[in-house]
MIBAVEX-972513 format. One record per residue (C-alpha): residue number from 1; x, z, y. Coordinates in Angstrom, 3 decimals, always signed. Each point is the difference from the previous one (the first is absolute). Layout:
NODE vexmi       px       pz       py
NODE   NUM        X        Z        Y
...
This chain:
NODE vexmi       px       pz       py
NODE     1   +0.000   +0.000   +0.000
NODE     2   +1.410   -0.948   +3.353
NODE     3   -0.210   +2.213   +3.046
NODE     4   -1.968   -2.763   +1.737
NODE     5   -2.597   -0.071   -2.779
NODE     6   -0.362   +3.776   +0.078
NODE     7   -0.306   -0.030   +3.803
NODE     8   -2.728   -2.661   -0.217
NODE     9   -1.975   +2.104   -2.466
NODE    10   +0.450   +3.115   +2.142
NODE    11   -1.376   -1.939   +2.984
NODE    12   -2.922   -1.209   -2.133
NODE    13   -0.655   +3.587   -1.137
NODE    14   -0.009   +1.292   +3.593
NODE    15   -2.282   -2.766   +1.261
NODE    16   -2.423   +0.363   -2.903
NODE    17   -0.284   +3.776   +0.285
NODE    18   -0.493   -0.248   +3.773
NODE    19   -2.702   -2.669   -0.437
NODE    20   -1.863   +2.081   -2.596
NODE    21   +0.059   +3.079   +2.226
NODE    22   -0.999   -1.995   +3.104
NODE    23   -2.940   -1.422   -1.956
NODE    24   -1.107   +3.547   -0.826
NODE    25   +1.237   +0.591   -3.540
NODE    26   +0.331   +3.770   -0.458
NODE    27   +3.749   +0.719   -0.057
NODE    28   -0.652   +3.592   -1.139
NODE    29   -1.359   -1.178   -3.358
NODE    30   +2.057   -1.462   -2.851
NODE    31   -0.275   -3.755   -0.436
NODE    32   +0.434   -1.909   -3.222
NODE    33   +3.073   -2.139   +0.682
NODE    34   +0.380   -3.028   -2.273
NODE    35   +3.499   -1.497   -0.056
NODE    36   +0.060   -3.556   -1.349
NODE    37   +2.508   -1.622   -2.367
NODE    38   +0.104   -3.525   -1.392
NODE    39   +2.177   -2.071   -2.295
NODE    40   -0.093   -2.999   -2.268
NODE    41   +1.321   +1.786   -3.104
NODE    42   -2.421   +2.517   -1.520
NODE    43   +2.704   +1.903   -1.898
NODE    44   +2.124   +0.469   +3.122
NODE    45   -3.030   +1.048   +2.033
NODE    46   -0.846   +2.527   -2.701
NODE    47   +3.451   +1.570   +0.435
NODE    48   -0.662   +0.332   +3.720
NODE    49   -3.328   +1.682   -0.802
NODE    50   +1.751   +2.516   -2.254
NODE    51   +2.522   +0.743   +2.755
NODE    52   -2.805   +0.488   +2.539
NODE    53   -1.777   +2.363   -2.400
NODE    54   +3.207   +1.998   -0.484
NODE    55   +0.294   +0.182   +3.803
NODE    56   -3.365   +1.787   +0.171
NODE    57   -2.485   -2.808   +0.602
NODE    58   -3.139   -0.801   -1.956
NODE    59   +0.378   -3.498   -1.361
NODE    60   -2.885   -2.374   -0.504
NODE    61   -0.210   -2.589   -2.752
NODE    62   +1.806   -3.233   +0.717
NODE    63   -2.212   -2.949   +0.831
NODE    64   +0.679   -3.671   -0.451
NODE    65   -0.927   -2.125   +3.001
NODE    66   -0.254   -3.770   +0.253
NODE    67   +1.840   -1.454   +2.984
NODE    68   -1.265   -2.931   +2.082
NODE    69   +2.678   -2.224   -1.539
NODE    70   -1.229   +0.778   -3.519
NODE    71   +2.779   +2.469   -0.795
NODE    72   -0.564   +3.600   -0.957
NODE    73   +1.342   +3.270   +1.312
NODE    74   -0.354   +3.555   -1.212
NODE    75   -0.643   +2.951   +2.290
NODE    76   -0.682   +3.716   -0.048
NODE    77   -0.583   +2.823   +2.459
NODE    78   +1.913   +3.259   +0.237
NODE    79   -2.459   +2.511   +1.446
NODE    80   +0.426   +3.364   +1.685
NODE    81   -2.102   +2.293   +2.190
NODE    82   +1.646   +0.453   +3.418
NODE    83   -0.863   +1.080   +3.486
NODE    84   +0.480   -2.791   +2.507
NODE    85   +3.514   +1.255   +0.688
NODE    86   +2.550   -2.704   +0.759
NODE    87   +2.911   +2.103   -1.262
NODE    88   -1.660   +0.481   -3.407
NODE    89   -0.904   -3.675   -0.251
NODE    90   +3.527   -1.004   +1.048
NODE    91   +1.434   +2.254   -2.729
NODE    92   -2.297   -1.691   -2.537
NODE    93   +1.099   -3.385   +1.316
NODE    94   +3.684   +0.819   -0.523
NODE    95   -0.665   +1.060   -3.609
NODE    96   -2.155   -2.997   -0.789
NODE    97   +2.292   -2.563   +1.646
NODE    98   +2.831   +1.378   -2.154
NODE    99   -2.145   -0.446   -3.116
NODE   100   -0.917   -3.549   +1.025
NODE   101   +3.638   -0.874   +0.573
NODE   102   +1.131   +1.597   -3.277
NODE   103   -2.636   -1.826   -2.044
NODE   104   +0.096   -3.230   +2.047
NODE   105   -3.705   +0.011   +0.835
NODE   106   -1.759   -0.411   +3.336
NODE   107   -1.147   +3.034   +2.019
NODE   108   -3.030   -1.186   +1.961
NODE   109   -0.777   +2.924   +2.284
NODE   110   -2.959   +2.324   -0.139
NODE   111   -3.592   +0.478   +0.910
NODE   112   -2.572   +2.752   +0.215
NODE   113   -3.640   +0.570   +0.812
NODE   114   -1.459   +1.244   +3.254
NODE   115   -1.117   +3.650   -0.162
NODE   116   -2.444   +1.364   +2.559
């Protein structure tokens, strides 16, 4: 993982958390954060899922998705309950980027649901 890549994700994390709070999501309540991974080799992606589980994340079943060009890709989510705290999300990002790099899969950011 390059410092530039990490900095880009940290900026994304900051902007996303700020947008959620500005829109009224309750920052005092835990949010289900879903971190996304993808890869074209199921076995390699499975190794990344095991690493994410060992790092303390709940891991969803891998799904196979059809791409617009007819190819396929596999993906899974690593899930954790977190307050909308940029430092916590940045720490998760560092761990998960390291897993993605180690296993040569794609880390595709995160999402959550609005909580009133």
